[in-house]
C-alpha positions in Angstrom: -23.6 24.6 -13.6 -23.4 25.5 -17.2 -23.4 21.3 -19.0 -22.4 21.3 -22.6 -23.6 17.8 -23.8 -23.3 15.5 -27.0 -24.6 12.7 -27.9 -22.1 10.3 -29.8 -23.3 10.6 -33.0 -21.6 11.6 -36.2 -20.9 14.7 -36.2 -21.3 17.3 -38.6 -18.3 19.3 -40.2 -19.2 22.7 -38.0 -19.4 20.7 -34.8 -16.3 18.3 -35.3 -14.7 21.8 -35.7 -15.6 23.3 -33.1 -14.8 20.6 -30.6 -11.3 20.3 -32.6 -10.6 24.5 -31.3 -11.6 23.4 -28.2 -8.7 20.5 -27.6 -10.4 18.6 -25.0 -6.8 17.1 -24.3 -5.6 21.0 -23.4 -9.2 21.0 -21.1 -8.7 17.8 -19.2 -5.0 18.8 -18.5 -5.6 22.5 -17.7 -9.0 21.3 -16.0 -7.3 18.8 -13.5 -4.4 21.0 -12.8 -6.8 24.0 -12.1 -8.9 21.9 -9.4 -6.2 19.4 -8.2 -6.5 19.8 -4.3 -10.5 20.5 -4.1 -10.9 17.1 -6.2 -8.6 15.9 -3.9 -6.9 16.5 -1.1 -3.8 15.6 0.6 -4.7 13.2 3.2 -8.5 11.6 1.5 -9.0 8.5 2.9 -11.1 8.0 -0.8 -13.2 5.0 1.3 -15.4 4.2 -1.8 -12.2 2.4 -3.4 -11.1 0.5 -0.6 -12.9 -2.8 -1.3 -11.7 -2.0 -5.2 -7.9 -1.4 -3.7 -8.6 -4.6 -1.2 -9.6 -7.2 -3.9 -6.5 -5.7 -6.4 -3.9 -6.1 -3.8 -5.7 -10.5 -3.5 -4.5 -10.9 -6.4 -1.4 -9.7 -7.2 1.6 -10.8 -5.9 4.5 -9.3 -3.4 6.0 -6.5 -4.4 4.1 -6.9 -8.2 4.5 -4.3 -10.4 1.6 -2.3 -11.5 1.0 0.4 -13.5 -1.9 3.4 -12.5 -3.4 5.6 -15.9 -4.8 8.6 -14.6 -3.0 8.2 -11.3 -3.6 12.1 -10.2 -2.5 12.9 -6.9 -1.4 9.6 -6.4 -4.1 9.5 -3.6 -5.3 6.9 -2.7 -4.0 3.7 -5.6 -0.4 4.7 -6.1 -0.3 5.2 -1.9 -2.1 2.0 -1.2 -0.1 0.0 -3.4 3.2 1.3 -2.7 2.4 1.4 1.3 2.3 -2.6 0.6 5.1 -3.2 -0.9 4.1 -2.8 -4.7 6.2 -0.9 -7.5 3.9 1.3 -8.9 4.5 3.5 -12.3 1.8 6.4 -12.0 0.5 8.1 -15.9 -1.0 11.2 -15.3 -1.5 14.1 -18.1 -1.5 17.3 -15.0 1.4 18.3 -14.0 0.4 19.8 -11.2 -1.5 16.2 -10.8 2.1 14.7 -10.6 4.0 17.1 -8.6 1.5 16.4 -5.9 2.8 12.5 -6.1 6.4 12.7 -6.2 5.1 14.8 -3.0 2.6 12.0 -1.6 4.1 8.7 -2.7 7.9 9.5 -2.8 8.2 5.7 -3.1 7.1 5.3 -6.2 7.6 6.5 -9.6 5.0 9.1 -11.6 5.1 10.2 -15.1 3.0 13.6 -16.6 2.1 11.9 -20.0 -0.9 11.7 -22.2 -1.5 7.8 -21.0 -2.6 7.1 -24.7 0.7 8.2 -26.3 3.6 6.5 -23.9 4.2 3.0 -24.3 5.7 0.4 -22.0 8.3 -3.1 -22.9 5.6 -5.8 -22.9 5.1 -8.1 -19.7 6.1 -4.9 -17.6 3.0 -5.2 -15.3 1.1 -7.9 -12.6 -1.4 -5.2 -13.2 -3.6 -2.0 -14.2 -5.4 0.3 -12.9 -7.5 2.3 -14.5 -10.1 4.4 -12.6 -12.3 7.3 -14.2 -9.5 7.9 -16.1 -10.2 6.2 -19.9 -13.5 8.5 -20.3 -11.3 11.6 -19.6 -9.7 10.7 -23.5 -10.4 11.0 -27.2 -13.1 8.1 -28.1 -11.2 7.0 -30.7 -7.6 6.2 -28.7 -9.8 4.4 -25.9 -9.4 0.6 -27.6 -6.7 1.7 -28.3 -5.1 1.7 -25.4 -7.1 -1.1 -24.6 -5.0 -3.5 -26.4 -1.6 -1.8 -25.3 -2.5 -2.8 -21.4 -3.1 -6.4 -23.0 0.1 -6.4 -24.2 1.8 -3.9 -21.1 0.5 -6.9 -18.6 2.7 -10.2 -18.0 0.1 -13.4 -18.4 -2.5 -13.8 -16.0 -1.9 -10.3 -15.1 -5.4 -7.7 -14.0 -7.0 -4.7 -15.5 -9.2 -3.1 -12.7 -10.6 -0.2 -14.5 -13.9 2.3 -14.3 -15.3 3.3 -17.3 -18.5 5.1 -19.1 -22.4 3.8 -18.0 -23.9 5.4 -20.9 -22.9 7.0 -23.8 -21.9 10.3 -23.1 -19.4 13.4 -24.2 -19.6 16.6 -23.6 -18.4 19.5 -20.7 -18.9 21.1 -18.3 -18.3 24.5 -17.2 -16.7 25.8 -13.7 -16.7 22.4 -12.6 -16.7 21.2 -9.0 -17.6 25.1 -8.1 -14.1 26.7 -9.6 -13.1 27.8 -13.3 -12.3 25.7 -15.0 -13.9 23.5 -17.8 -13.8 19.9 -17.3 -14.0 17.2 -20.8 -15.5 13.7 -20.6 -15.8 11.0 -23.9 -17.5 7.7 -23.0 -19.1 4.4 -24.5 -21.5 2.7 -22.6 -20.8 -0.6 -20.9 -21.8 -2.9 -23.5 -19.2 -1.0 -25.7 -15.9 -1.5 -22.9 -16.8 -5.1 -22.2 -16.5 -5.8 -26.6 -13.6 -3.8 -26.1 -12.0 -5.3 -23.7 -12.3 -8.8 -25.1 -11.3 -7.8 -27.9 -7.9 -6.6 -26.8 -7.8 -10.0 -25.8 -8.4 -10.1 -22.2 -10.9 -12.2 -20.1 -13.6 -9.7 -18.2 -14.5 -12.1 -14.7 -16.5 -9.2 -13.2 -18.4 -6.2 -14.2 -20.7 -3.7 -11.9 -22.4 -0.4 -11.6 -20.9 1.8 -9.5 -23.6 4.8 -8.6 -22.4 8.8 -8.9 -26.2 11.0 -8.0 -28.4 9.8 -11.0 -26.1 8.5 -13.1 -23.3 5.9 -12.7 -20.5 3.9 -14.4 -19.3 0.9 -15.1 -16.7 -1.5 -12.9 -14.5 -4.0 -14.6 -12.1 -6.9 -13.8 -10.3 -8.1 -16.7 -7.5 -9.9 -17.0 -4.7 -12.1 -19.9 -5.1 -15.6 -19.7 -1.7 -17.2 -18.1 -0.1 -18.8 -19.9 0.3 -22.3 -20.5 -0.2 -23.8 -17.5 -2.8 -24.1 -14.3 0.5 -23.4 -12.5 0.1 -19.8 -14.0 -2.7 -19.4 -11.5 -5.0 -20.4 -8.5 -8.8 -20.8 -8.1 -8.3 -17.4 -6.1 -7.8 -15.3 -8.7 -4.5 -14.7 -8.2 -1.1 -14.9 -10.4 1.9 -16.2 -10.0 4.9 -13.4 -11.0 5.7 -13.5 -14.2 9.1 -12.6 -15.6 9.2 -10.1 -17.7 10.7 -6.2 -18.6 10.8 -4.1 -16.1 8.4 -1.1 -16.6 10.5 1.5 -19.1 8.0 3.9 -20.8 8.8 5.4 -24.4 7.4 8.4 -24.5 5.7 10.6 -22.9 4.1 13.7 -23.1 5.0 17.2 -25.0 2.6 18.8 -23.1 4.0 17.9 -19.7 8.4 16.9 -20.9 9.4 19.8 -18.7 8.2 18.7 -15.9 10.0 15.3 -15.8 12.6 14.9 -12.7 16.3 15.7 -13.9 
């Protein structure tokens, strides 16, 4: 394994030029295109997600609108939520992943797009899921995306996110034994908690998710219910708020040609 590691400190001009030339967003897109099937098979049960998705299903209303950021091939998140009757919109920058998702979860809507360049009407979703996706986005775009998520959520809506636990930015060559490289950029868990609060959400739970010799942070965060106690219940479920249906306003140029005609 050849891993290039960069501390999250101000970069020298030469370092900055190196990272720009590498185009980290393109590294992520091409990396997942190359490794899609090895990363997640069509029938992968992904049981480690089970308690998270069970918790989400307890919190959102029937036939809820859910946005899955970094949806990958649609397995397991979009598939599980669509099977439970929810209306799922998935967004991913990898056109190969999106092609698979449309085949594997035909009852959901999938957009090949950069989530940081996509917009939805305010109050479009009862929940947003963002598992291991923020950490593949440029660090300076992550707080803005969290603010966008707050705007896209309906009052009382939920965010389920897995973020970095420790601050780290870097690449790994021959990722997962393939020929492609992958790129990550993440803050530490305390910073993500601050960003969530600054975006207008209330963090209700923070957990450590171990992986190898490190791990990630899992957050449950909620947009405050509107006005009255009737908007929420003691168990954390939310009443369905009226709002605009999901309707993305922009699509990444890299993926635009992959959109269904």
